[in-house]
C-alpha positions in Angstrom: -82.2 116.3 -109.0 -78.8 114.7 -108.2 -77.7 114.5 -104.6 -74.2 113.0 -104.7 -73.4 113.8 -101.1 -76.6 112.2 -99.8 -75.5 108.8 -101.0 -72.0 109.3 -99.5 -73.4 110.4 -96.2 -75.3 107.2 -96.0 -72.0 105.4 -95.9 -71.3 107.1 -92.6 -71.9 104.9 -89.7 -74.5 106.7 -87.7 -75.3 107.1 -84.0 -75.1 103.5 -83.2 -71.4 104.1 -82.6 -71.8 107.3 -80.6 -72.3 105.2 -77.4 -70.0 102.4 -78.5 -66.9 101.3 -76.5 -64.1 100.0 -78.7 -60.7 98.5 -78.3 -58.1 99.7 -80.7 -54.8 98.0 -81.3 -52.0 99.8 -83.3 -50.4 97.1 -85.4 -46.9 98.6 -85.4 -43.5 97.3 -84.4 -44.6 97.7 -80.8 -48.3 97.1 -80.7 -50.3 99.3 -78.3 -53.9 98.8 -77.3 -56.3 101.6 -76.3 -60.0 101.7 -75.2 -62.2 104.6 -76.5 -65.8 105.2 -75.9 -68.4 107.8 -77.0 -67.5 110.0 -79.9 -63.8 109.0 -79.8 -64.8 105.4 -80.2 -67.2 106.5 -83.0 -64.5 108.5 -84.7 -61.9 105.8 -84.7 -64.5 103.3 -86.0 -65.4 105.7 -88.8 -61.7 106.1 -89.8 -61.0 102.4 -89.6 -64.0 101.4 -91.7 -63.2 104.1 -94.4 -59.7 102.7 -95.0 -57.4 104.5 -97.4 -60.3 106.7 -98.8 -60.6 108.4 -95.4 -63.5 110.4 -94.1 -64.5 113.8 -95.4 -66.3 116.0 -93.0 -68.9 116.9 -95.7 -69.6 113.2 -96.3 -70.0 112.2 -92.7 -70.9 115.4 -90.7 -70.3 115.4 -86.9 -70.2 118.5 -84.7 -66.5 118.3 -83.8 -64.5 116.1 -86.1 -61.4 118.3 -85.7 -61.6 118.0 -81.9 -62.0 114.2 -82.0 -59.1 113.8 -84.4 -57.0 116.1 -82.1 -57.8 114.0 -79.1 -57.0 110.8 -80.9 -53.6 112.2 -82.1 -52.8 113.2 -78.5 -53.3 109.6 -77.5 -50.8 108.4 -80.2 -53.1 107.5 -83.1 -51.5 108.8 -86.4 -54.1 110.6 -88.5 -53.4 112.5 -91.7 -55.4 115.6 -92.8 -55.9 116.6 -96.4 -57.8 119.8 -97.2 -60.1 119.5 -100.2 -62.0 122.3 -102.0 -65.8 122.3 -102.4 -68.3 124.4 -104.3 -71.9 125.2 -103.6 -73.5 128.0 -101.8 -70.6 128.2 -99.3 -67.5 127.3 -101.3 -64.3 126.7 -99.4 -62.4 123.8 -98.0 -63.2 120.8 -95.9 -60.9 118.2 -94.3 -60.5 114.6 -95.2 -59.0 112.5 -92.4 -57.2 109.2 -92.9 -55.5 106.8 -90.5 -51.8 106.9 -91.1 -51.2 103.6 -89.2 -52.6 100.1 -89.3 -55.2 99.5 -86.6 -57.5 96.7 -85.5 -60.8 97.9 -84.0 -63.0 95.6 -81.9 -66.4 96.6 -80.4 -66.5 96.0 -76.7 -70.0 97.2 -75.9 -73.0 99.3 -77.0 -75.1 101.6 -74.7 -77.5 99.3 -72.8 -75.6 96.2 -73.9 -72.4 94.6 -72.7 
């Protein structure tokens, strides 16, 4: 049996980022720095590590990807959404998210560590 998504899902940074606190600097004409923790920190770390490929929700499942992306956008992080078709038992579309801006992400702390 061939499990192409299983290998892709392993690329997803797992729960060690769910309690991470990160500092994000937008590397634009007027650099801005933010601090995110919890799932927002996890989401921005996922997007930054994925680079131009982006993150597809079927490759790196999380309960509320669209909500995390929405919250990051409200805070000024530019994120593109591309809808991609998929087959299988439940054919349809899934989202692929990509950062549309250059960022630098730095880990500040992990749960239980500073």
